[in-house]
N, C-alpha and C positions, 0 to 999 in steps of 0.2 A: 756190690760195687765192681767187682772184677767183670761181671757179666756186662754191665753198662760200658765199661772201658773197652771190652772186646767187641761189643756190638757197635760202638762208635768207630772203632778202627776198621771194621769190616764193612760198614754201611756204604761207603762210596762204591765198593766193588759190587754189592748187591743191588743198589739203587740204579746203577748205570748199566748193568749187564744187558738190559733189554732195549737200550736206546739204539735207534736205527743209523744215525750218521755220526761221523767224527765231530762235526760241528756241534751237534746236539749234546754229545758226550762232554765236550769241552765246556759248553754253556752250563750243563748240569754240575760239573765239577767246580767251576768258578763260583756258581751260585751257592753250592753247598759249603765250600770253604769260606766264602765271604760271610754268609749268614751265620755259620758256626762261630767265626771269629768275633763278629759284632755282638751276637747274642751272649757269648762268653764275657766280653768286656762290659756290656751294659748290665747284665744280671750279676756279674761278679762270680761266675762259676767257671772252673777250668773246662775247656772244650771236651776233654775226655769224660767228664762227669755229666754232660748234657744228655738228656734222653730225647732223641729227635722225634719219637712217636708219642711223647707225652705232651699235653697242652702246656703252654707257657706257665700257667698258674700252678701246674703240678711239678715243676722243677724243684730241685733241692733248695734253691732260693727262688721262691715264686715270682714270676713276672706278672705285671699287670697290663692293662690296656695301653697306658702311656708308654710303657717299655716297648710294646709292639710298634707303636707309632714311631718311636725313636729308632728302633731297629730298621723299620721299613724306610724311613727317610735317609738314614745313614747308608743303607745298601743301595738305594736308588741313586744317591749322590755319587757313591764310589763307582758304581757300574754304569752310570749314565743311562739308567732305565726308568720306566714308570710302571709300577705294579698296579694293575687295575683292581679296585675293591671288589668288583663283581667276580673277578677270577678267583678270589679267595672263597667265594661261595657265601660270604657274609658281608655285611656292611661294617667297615672299620669303625664307624662311629656308634655301633650298637654296643651297649654295655655288656660285659661278660665275654668279650672276644677272647681274652686270655684263658678262659675256662674251656674254650673249644678249639682254638687254633694251635697246631703243632708246628715245630720247627720244620719238619718234613713238608708239610703243606705249603708253608711260606717259601721253602726252597724250590718247590715245583713251580710256583707262580713266578719267582724270580728267574728261574731257568727258561721258562717260556718267553718272558719279556726280553731276556738277554739273547735268545735265539732269533728273535724277529729282526 
């Protein structure tokens, strides 16, 4: 448990270290924080206990495909963006999305949409 908490605390520093511009860094930070907050609220898991590299279905309280749709819609509304299904590398309406999609993957798509 302590490893997950430490990893979640350090993740923003690691994920954003290779970003090229301040605007990209800010978009990634906003996307990361927004997705983490909404995923925590919707799944009912404290932010520090979420594993960003684990699929939604593999969280301590597993998320399903409908949870992902709710998270995507909520984040899109809050940030005023549109996340393209193709950018996720999978069709959102394909069953089993929660078994494949991670919080980090969704964060990356949101950051790209926000940076546009």
